[in-house]
C-alpha positions in Angstrom: 28.5 46.3 144.8 28.3 45.3 141.1 25.1 46.8 140.6 26.0 49.9 141.8 26.7 52.1 138.6 22.9 50.0 137.2 21.4 51.7 140.4 23.1 55.0 139.7 21.6 55.3 136.4 18.3 54.6 137.5 18.2 57.0 140.6 19.4 59.5 137.7 16.9 58.8 135.3 13.9 59.6 137.9 15.5 62.7 139.3 15.8 64.3 135.4 12.4 62.8 135.0 10.9 64.6 138.3 12.7 67.9 137.9 14.2 67.9 141.1 16.2 71.0 142.3 17.6 69.1 145.7 18.6 65.4 146.7 19.3 64.5 150.4 20.3 61.3 151.6 20.5 59.5 154.7 22.8 57.8 153.8 22.4 55.6 150.6 25.5 56.2 148.2 23.3 56.0 145.0 21.6 59.2 145.0 24.8 61.1 145.1 26.4 59.9 142.2 23.2 60.3 140.3 23.1 64.2 141.5 26.8 64.4 140.7 25.7 63.3 136.9 22.2 65.3 137.0 24.3 68.0 138.1 21.8 68.5 141.0 22.7 69.8 144.3 23.3 66.8 146.9 22.7 66.8 151.0 24.0 63.9 153.1 22.6 63.6 156.4 23.7 61.1 159.1 25.8 60.0 161.7 27.6 57.0 159.8 28.1 55.9 155.8 28.4 52.7 154.5 31.8 53.0 153.9 32.7 53.3 157.2 30.1 50.7 158.1 32.1 48.2 156.2 35.6 49.4 157.0 36.3 46.7 158.8 35.0 43.8 156.8 36.2 44.4 153.3 39.5 45.5 152.1 40.0 49.1 150.5 40.0 48.3 146.6 36.3 46.7 147.2 35.3 49.9 149.0 36.3 52.1 146.5 33.2 52.5 144.4 31.3 53.5 148.1 33.8 55.9 148.6 33.9 57.4 145.3 29.7 57.9 145.6 30.1 59.8 148.8 32.7 61.9 147.3 30.2 63.4 145.1 28.1 64.5 148.6 28.0 68.5 147.5 27.0 69.3 151.4 27.5 66.8 154.6 25.6 67.3 157.7 27.5 64.9 160.5 25.1 63.9 163.2 26.4 63.4 167.0 28.3 60.2 166.9 30.1 60.6 163.3 33.3 61.2 164.5 35.1 58.4 162.3 33.9 60.0 159.8 35.8 61.2 156.7 35.2 65.2 155.9 32.3 64.8 153.5 30.6 67.3 151.7 32.6 68.8 148.6 30.9 72.3 149.0 30.3 72.4 153.0 29.7 70.2 156.2 28.0 70.9 159.0 27.8 69.2 162.7 24.8 68.7 164.8 23.8 67.4 167.9 21.2 64.4 168.9 17.7 65.3 168.7 13.9 63.8 168.3 10.6 64.5 167.2 8.3 66.4 170.0 6.4 64.3 171.9 2.7 65.1 171.9 1.5 66.3 175.7 -1.8 64.7 175.4 -0.9 61.3 173.9 1.7 61.0 176.3 -0.9 61.8 179.4 -3.8 58.8 177.8 -0.7 57.0 177.9 0.4 57.2 181.3 -3.6 56.7 182.3 -4.5 53.9 180.3 -0.8 51.8 181.6 0.5 53.1 184.6 -2.3 55.3 186.4 -0.7 55.0 190.3 2.5 55.5 188.8 3.2 52.0 191.0 5.3 50.7 188.2 8.3 50.5 186.0 7.9 51.1 182.3 10.3 49.6 180.1 10.9 50.7 176.8 12.5 47.7 175.1 13.7 47.9 171.5 16.7 45.8 171.1 15.2 44.8 167.7 17.7 41.6 167.0 16.8 38.8 165.3 19.6 36.4 165.9 18.4 36.8 169.7 14.7 36.0 168.9 14.9 32.8 170.9 16.4 33.6 173.6 13.7 36.9 174.0 10.8 34.3 175.8 13.2 33.4 178.0 14.1 36.7 179.5 13.9 37.1 183.6 12.5 40.3 183.2 9.2 39.3 181.5 8.2 37.3 185.0 8.4 40.7 187.0 4.6 42.3 187.5 6.6 45.3 188.9 7.3 46.3 185.3 5.2 47.3 182.2 8.0 46.8 178.6 6.2 48.6 175.6 7.9 46.8 172.6 7.3 47.1 169.1 4.5 45.3 167.4 6.4 42.2 165.9 8.6 41.2 169.2 8.7 37.4 169.5 7.4 38.4 173.2 4.6 37.4 175.3 3.8 38.1 178.8 0.4 40.1 180.7 2.8 42.9 181.1 4.2 43.3 177.8 2.8 46.1 176.0 2.7 46.6 171.7 3.3 49.7 170.4 0.4 49.0 167.5 1.9 48.8 164.2 0.0 52.1 162.7 1.4 54.1 165.4 4.6 56.2 163.7 5.5 58.5 167.2 7.3 56.3 168.8 8.6 59.2 171.2 4.9 59.1 172.7 6.0 55.9 174.1 9.2 56.5 174.8 8.1 59.8 176.8 6.1 57.6 179.5 9.4 55.0 180.1 10.9 55.2 182.9 14.5 53.5 181.3 14.9 52.2 178.0 17.0 49.1 176.8 18.0 49.2 173.6 21.2 48.8 170.6 23.1 51.9 170.7 21.5 52.5 167.2 21.3 56.2 167.0 17.4 57.2 166.5 16.1 55.6 170.1 19.7 56.7 171.4 18.8 60.0 170.8 15.1 59.8 171.4 15.9 58.6 174.9 18.9 61.5 175.4 16.4 64.1 174.0 13.3 62.9 176.7 16.0 62.8 179.7 15.2 59.0 179.9 18.7 56.4 181.3 19.7 54.2 179.0 20.7 50.7 179.3 22.6 49.6 176.0 23.4 46.1 174.7 27.3 46.0 174.1 28.1 45.5 170.1 31.6 46.6 170.3 32.2 45.0 166.5 29.7 48.0 165.2 31.5 50.9 164.4 28.7 53.2 164.4 27.5 51.7 167.3 30.8 52.3 169.7 31.0 56.1 168.3 27.1 56.6 169.5 28.2 55.3 172.9 31.1 57.8 172.7 29.3 60.1 171.9 27.0 59.9 175.2 30.0 59.9 177.3 29.8 63.3 179.8 26.6 63.8 178.4 23.9 61.1 179.3 23.3 58.4 181.7 24.0 54.9 180.7 25.2 51.5 181.0 26.5 48.9 179.2 25.6 45.5 179.3 26.4 41.8 177.8 23.1 40.4 176.5 23.6 37.0 178.2 23.7 39.2 181.5 21.2 41.7 180.0 18.6 38.1 180.0 18.9 37.6 183.2 18.4 41.2 184.7 15.5 42.0 186.9 14.8 45.8 186.3 14.2 47.5 190.0 14.2 51.3 191.1 17.7 51.3 192.8 18.9 50.2 189.2 17.3 52.8 187.7 19.2 55.1 190.4 22.0 53.8 190.1 22.7 54.0 186.2 21.5 57.9 186.6 24.0 58.2 189.6 27.2 56.8 187.3 26.6 59.0 184.5 26.4 62.9 184.2 23.3 64.3 182.6 23.8 67.2 180.8 20.6 67.5 179.6 19.9 69.6 176.4 18.5 72.8 177.4 17.2 72.9 173.3 16.2 69.9 172.4 14.8 71.0 169.0 18.2 73.3 168.3 19.9 70.6 166.2 17.1 70.1 164.2 16.4 73.7 163.6 20.1 73.9 162.5 19.8 71.4 159.7 16.2 72.8 158.5 18.3 76.3 158.3 21.2 74.4 156.8 18.6 73.1 154.0 16.6 76.1 154.0 19.2 78.3 152.9 21.0 75.9 149.9 17.1 75.6 148.4 16.9 79.8 148.7 
């Protein structure tokens, strides 16, 4: 926090040097303070800010520099789950829902044909990605289940014949998620949003100490099928079609009819600012 002024000074110099007309941040506080000093319009896009993320960890006085930096935000686009955020945006405010990049049909079909041509296996998108559980990952019971295939990140510490790693050069993760039957993840906004947009039931790792996670889960209620699970239970879980069906049936599934609409709303909002 003590280095914030120097970061702002450096950012301001960059903005003026590059003759920037609009600053968009998702959601570092530094660009907002720098843009304010440089008299440049700024836009924040996020479901959280670092101010609210640290509210439960730091006292109010220590959070003042963050609050002050975010207060310079000219416009704020609040993503789904941003319910506890102050109404940032001194010149304007907008709300929108979940969205993700559109999968490429040709690539999705290729992946299905490569990994599960007979549609005989359950494909699981596994994106827990938490280093504190790295020693437990290799011991998880589900890796021994030949009826499942697991799509994981390239650097996940797990091995097995039924584990498919997303190649390091691949940036279109939504293509891999689109071939899956269920998504196991922490309640991070990006993966959750992809699962919702692509109609995949969610098995979410319980992390109640994270305000951002709690807000994302709350945004799922009455919208999309999911189940919360503690890590110790997840370690011994077997993925079955019955489990997937029970998750689907236990929660409403109000499918997103206009999946690209939230993203288009953001594009239109920004276009209006620069025109």
